[in-house]
C-alpha atoms as one frame of an Amber mdcrd trajectory, in Angstrom:
protein
   0.000   0.000   0.000   1.662   3.297  -1.068   2.026   6.151   1.370  -0.140
   9.054   0.232   1.554  12.434   0.316  -0.676  15.470   0.600  -0.644  17.623
  -2.562  -0.104  20.790  -0.524   1.216  21.375   2.955  -0.555  23.125   5.773
  -2.221  26.255   4.413  -4.983  28.651   5.338  -8.139  28.437   3.264 -11.545
  30.054   3.421 -13.465  26.894   2.567 -12.987  23.247   1.672 -14.303  22.697
  -1.845 -16.787  19.863  -2.198 -18.193  20.341  -5.696 -17.554  22.525  -8.745
 -19.806  22.669 -11.792 -19.059  24.516 -15.040 -19.926  23.554 -18.604 -16.956
  25.392 -20.118 -19.027  28.116 -21.765 -17.649  31.665 -21.766 -21.051  32.959
 -20.633 -21.888  30.097 -18.267 -22.007  30.311 -14.504 -19.635  28.507 -12.162
 -21.329  26.812  -9.224 -19.333  26.024  -6.101 -20.283  24.054  -2.994 -17.946
  24.076  -0.011 -17.650  23.706   3.742 -16.894  26.777   5.837 -16.311  27.450
   9.508 -18.996  28.906  11.807 -17.202  32.279  11.615 -17.299  32.137   7.819
 -20.986  31.260   7.832 -21.665  34.212  10.116 -19.884  36.592   7.727 -21.835
  35.288   4.735 -25.143  35.605   6.562 -24.303  39.186   7.544 -23.508  39.894
   3.900 -26.877  38.508   2.834 -28.591  40.728   5.387 -27.153  43.900   3.830
 -29.397  45.959   1.571 -26.516  47.406  -0.480 -23.897  44.851  -1.484 -20.806
  44.752  -3.649 -21.628  41.979  -6.064 -18.188  41.482  -7.677 -16.065  38.873
  -5.898 -12.615  37.341  -6.297 -12.154  33.628  -5.739  -9.320  31.152  -6.162
  -9.767  27.392  -5.990  -7.916  24.167  -6.657  -9.044  20.547  -6.792  -6.707
  17.542  -6.772  -7.078  14.042  -8.161  -5.009  10.927  -7.544  -3.069   9.067
 -10.241  -3.070   5.409  -9.189  -0.449   4.476 -11.793   2.103   7.066 -10.667
   0.896   6.982  -7.060   0.767  10.729  -6.687  -1.685  13.604  -6.684  -2.002
  16.075  -9.534  -3.970  19.278 -10.030  -7.286  18.336 -11.611  -8.745  21.848
 -11.796  -7.758  25.314 -10.615  -8.303  28.998 -11.259  -5.336  29.937 -13.438
  -5.592  33.555 -14.589  -7.922  36.398 -13.672  -8.546  39.954 -14.812 -10.032
  42.432 -12.367 -13.101  44.338 -13.613 -14.083  47.793 -12.280 -15.227  47.587
  -8.685 -13.391  44.340  -8.001 -12.007  43.710  -4.503  -8.290  44.311  -4.052
  -5.658  42.346  -2.190  -6.643  38.899  -3.496  -3.466  36.805  -3.562  -2.650
  33.310  -4.835  -4.513  30.445  -3.235  -3.325  26.934  -2.380  -1.539  25.075
  -5.151  -0.555  28.389  -6.796  -4.179  29.000  -7.810  -4.683  32.595  -8.949
  -7.924  34.464  -8.270 -10.582  34.935 -10.939 -13.411  37.445 -10.762 -17.148
  37.200 -11.187 -20.439  38.470  -9.867 -22.761  36.494  -7.649 -25.484  35.154
  -9.908 -29.126  35.888  -9.213 -32.201  33.694  -9.124 -35.000  36.150  -9.776
 -34.496  38.814  -7.130 -32.405  36.597  -4.837 -28.685  36.017  -4.912 -27.434
  32.556  -5.806 -25.777  32.260  -2.402 -27.170  29.858   0.184 -25.795  28.899
   3.606 -27.288  25.839   5.270 -28.909  26.855   8.561 -27.841  23.718  10.423
 -24.169  22.851  11.057 -22.656  19.473  10.344 -19.940  17.595  12.186 -17.075
  16.152  10.184 -16.559  12.394  10.536 -13.882  11.545  13.058 -13.832  15.093
  14.409 -15.828  17.286  16.721 -15.360  20.372  14.514 -18.558  21.911  13.216
 -18.894  23.452   9.772 -21.566  24.748   7.412 -22.247  23.922   3.781 -22.700
  26.838   1.416 -23.373  27.112  -2.309 -22.706  30.029  -4.603 -23.150  30.677
  -8.316 -20.692  33.002 -10.041 -21.659  34.755 -13.264 -19.009  36.015 -15.725
 -18.150  39.722 -15.828 -16.707  41.864 -18.607 -12.917  42.085 -18.297 -10.140
  43.485 -20.476  -8.345  40.130 -20.650  -9.328  36.488 -20.696  -9.856  34.654
 -17.445  -8.569  31.099 -17.559  -9.355  27.882 -15.707  -6.919  24.989 -15.947
  -8.187  21.408 -16.048  -6.134  18.221 -16.179  -6.833  14.534 -16.669  -3.235
  13.632 -15.790   0.026  15.367 -14.947   0.866  15.858 -18.631  -2.571  16.503
 -20.166  -3.571  20.089 -19.456  -6.437  22.103 -20.878  -6.923  25.852 -20.589
 -10.470  27.156 -20.870 -11.189  30.862 -21.105 -13.966  33.278 -21.819 -14.500
  33.847 -25.531 -11.781  31.453 -26.691 -11.634  27.965 -28.105 -10.141  25.294
 -25.829  -6.436  24.947 -26.559  -4.632  21.874 -25.267  -1.011  22.218 -24.197
   1.219  19.560 -25.647  -1.465  18.195 -27.940  -3.228  19.144 -31.137  -6.225
  21.516 -30.912  -9.587  19.849 -30.586 -11.366  19.124 -33.851 -14.354  21.243
 -34.774 -17.700  19.589 -34.164 -19.740  18.733 -37.272 -22.286  21.282 -38.442
 -25.898  20.433 -37.674 -28.036  19.429 -40.613 -29.293  16.495 -42.568 -26.768
  13.737 -43.128 -25.590  13.396 -46.678 -26.714  10.298 -48.523 -24.191   8.339
 -50.452 -25.108   7.718 -54.035 -24.826   4.128 -54.933 -24.058   3.299 -58.529
 -26.485   1.005 -60.273 -25.022  -2.032 -61.858 -26.668  -3.309 -65.010 -26.766
  -7.063 -65.387 -25.736  -8.380 -68.745 -28.069 -10.821 -70.366 -26.502 -13.836
 -71.957 -28.140 -15.715 -74.763 -28.213 -19.488 -74.630 -25.785 -21.080 -77.088
């Protein structure tokens, strides 16, 4: 049984990421679900109680996966490059795993923000520490430069996805263009004429 080495050492984080959903579209939202401390939940609830809010946020994240063949962790997904829009918060530094902050606005569901904090705490298995689950949807904002998210299926296979650009794979050929929608073309089959033979 190999000894698992943590991908990063001891570091301070705001939340422990549990789920990340994004379809890779330049105009699509990014949905995050994570565990936060009681103090973090209190700050988010106080933010939700405000009538006037700054809706532009900076966030950096990283998710690791394990390569069973090489017996080591690798970066499966992380925020790679951000561009601050007007009104963006300042002082956002690199996150764990050298993840750089990206910027977005908290998405809305009707008149409500797409930011939910579970009212009841949960206790982590094997620990007495309490934490809260929260979910947030980030909508893209207009920036002067592309914002990039890096995804990997292995240590060598990296993919950079950015707003308004085609996916470009590092170390591999660009992805082929998908076929255009429409009716499939029918192949014309040549007709063979049978030759009649007269009896001798």
